[in-house]
NUDO-150355 format. One record per residue (C-alpha): residue in one letter; x, y, z. Coordinates in steps of 0.02 Angstrom, whole numbers, plus 32768, in hexadecimal, padded with zeros to 4 digits. Last residue first. Example, Ala and Ser with C-alpha at 12.3 -4.5 7.8 and 13.67 -1.06 7.14 Angstrom:
<rs>
S82AC7FCB8165
A82677F1F8186
</rs>
This chain:
<rs>
L4A2C36F69F30
K499237629F43
G492F36F69FBC
K497C374BA056
W49EC37D6A01A
Y49B0387BA065
Y49563845A102
N49BF37ABA124
I4A63380BA10D
I4A2A3893A187
A49EB381AA20C
E4A8F37B7A1FC
L4AFA3853A211
G4AAB3887A2B4
D4A1338E4A2EF
A4A7A3977A327
K4ABD3989A278
N4A0E39AEA233
P49743947A206
R48EA3992A1A0
K483F39B1A1E7
Q480B3A4EA18F
K477A3AB0A1DA
K47EA3B31A231
R48433B50A188
K479F3B7EA135
E47753BFAA1BF
V48203C4AA1AE
F48103C59A0F3
E47623CAAA103
D47AC3D2CA181
F483E3D58A105
S47C43D73A077
G47E43D459FC4
I48313D5E9F19
V48683E189F26
K48DC3E3A9E96
A49933E259E83
P49E43E549DD9
V4A0B3DCE9DB2
G49A33D609E27
G49683D589EDC
V49193DC09F6A
I48C83D86A009
S486F3E0AA06A
N48533E48A11B
P48A63EF4A101
P48AD3F30A04B
V494C3F139FE9
D49A03FAD9FA0
K49E13FA69EF2
T4A623F479E88
V4A623EA19EE2
V4AA83E139E72
S4A663D6F9EAD
G4AC53CC99EA1
A4A7D3C829F44
A49DD3CD69F82
I49EC3D769FE8
I49813D65A084
S49433DF5A0E7
N490E3E15A19F
E49533EC6A1A1
G49643F25A0FF
I49F83F12A089
T4A343FC4A05B
V4A903FDE9FB5
N4AFA406B9F7C
Y4B803FF39F42
L4B5B3F499EF4
I4B3D3EA39F4F
T4B703E0B9EF1
S4B333D5C9F1C
D4B973CC09F07
A4B543C719FA8
G4AB93CB29FFC
I4AAD3D51A066
F4A4E3D3DA109
V4A103DD8A164
N49D73DECA219
D4A0B3EA1A236
K4A2D3F21A1AD
I4AB23F19A126
D4AED3FC1A0EA
I4B5C3FC4A04C
P4BB2406CA02C
G4BE740C09F8B
I4C7F40DF9F21
Y4C9F41339E78
Q4D5941599E5D
P4D74420C9E29
L4D6442509D79
N4DF842A49D2B
L4D9842D09C8D
T4E1B43289C26
K4E7A42839BF7
D4DE042429B99
R4DEB41869B78
Y4E63416B9C08
N4DF441CB9C7E
L4D5C41689C45
M4DB440BA9C58
Y4DF340DA9D06
E4D53413D9D38
M4CF7409A9D16
I4D4940469DA5
D4CB240219E0E
H4CA640279ECE
T4C683FD29F64
V4C4B3F289F14
F4C273EAB9FA3
N4C443DFA9F5B
V4BF93D5D9FAA
R4C653CC29F8D
A4C243C5BA01D
A4B943C91A08A
V4B7F3D30A0EC
C4B133D22A188
V4ADB3DBFA1E4
N4AA13DB1A298
N4AC03E69A2C4
G4AE23EEEA243
I4B6B3EFBA1C1
R4BAC3FA0A182
L4C1E3FA1A0E8
L4C6B403EA0A4
Y4D02403AA118
T4D2F3F96A0CC
E4D593FF0A024
N4DA93F609FC5
P4D233EDF9FF7
I4D583E4EA064
T4D8E3D9EA02F
N4D8D3CEEA076
P4CD03CEBA079
H4C713C91A104
W4C483D21A179
Y4BC93CF7A202
C4B8B3D7DA279
H4B543D74A32C
D4B713E2AA35B
G4B7B3EC4A2E7
M4BFF3EFFA270
E4C233FB6A24C
Y4C934014A1D2
F4CE33F6EA1AD
V4D8A3F27A1E5
H4D753F50A29A
K4DFB3ECBA2CB
E4D893E7BA34A
K4CF43E7FA2D1
L4D5D3E30A243
Y4DA03DA9A2BC
K4CF03D85A303
A4CAD3D73A24D
R4D363CFCA21D
S4D1C3C94A2BC
V4C623C85A298
G4C7F3C5FA1DE
N4CEB3BC8A1FC
R4D993B81A1FE
R4E033C21A207
L4EA73C1DA1B0
L4E643C5EA10B
L4E153CF6A166
N4EBD3D18A1BE
I4F163D1CA116
L4E9A3D97A0D0
I4EA63E0AA168
A4F663E07A15F
M4F5E3E33A0A6
R4EF13EC5A0C8
N4F603F0FA14F
T4EF53F5CA1D2
K4EB14011A1DD
V4E41400BA278
M4D8A4039A262
</rs>
């Protein structure tokens, strides 16, 4: 991991148009302890202790996801009792391969997210996520199976950008206006 100016990193993230280019930049600059291939990083922020975040291959991180690698309780505790002198409490976040983290989620320290997992939008992950699972909620709990989700998506026949704007508009808005 290369020590890079935090402000320079944040400015570079803001200047990049999409999550693919942001992820490539973060990987190229060795911002995290480790970052795999084919990642997507939508946030315009990075955790304070970037060296405590390991990201596997094919990981997609949606908008406004927070990675909390520390707490600041020692600040309050040490002020309350000047004899304590407690150190800052920090911990790693380990994200395995093939993981999607939905928008507005928070991942706390000392958590491993198992391979082939989905974190639902708005979740707060406070403990390890088992491989091949979908978790959601506050705190996040297992709510489904990764494999079942993939099978369900295979059966859906929704248009996408490759089908053209007219196909998308007709699918979602036809008869609703």
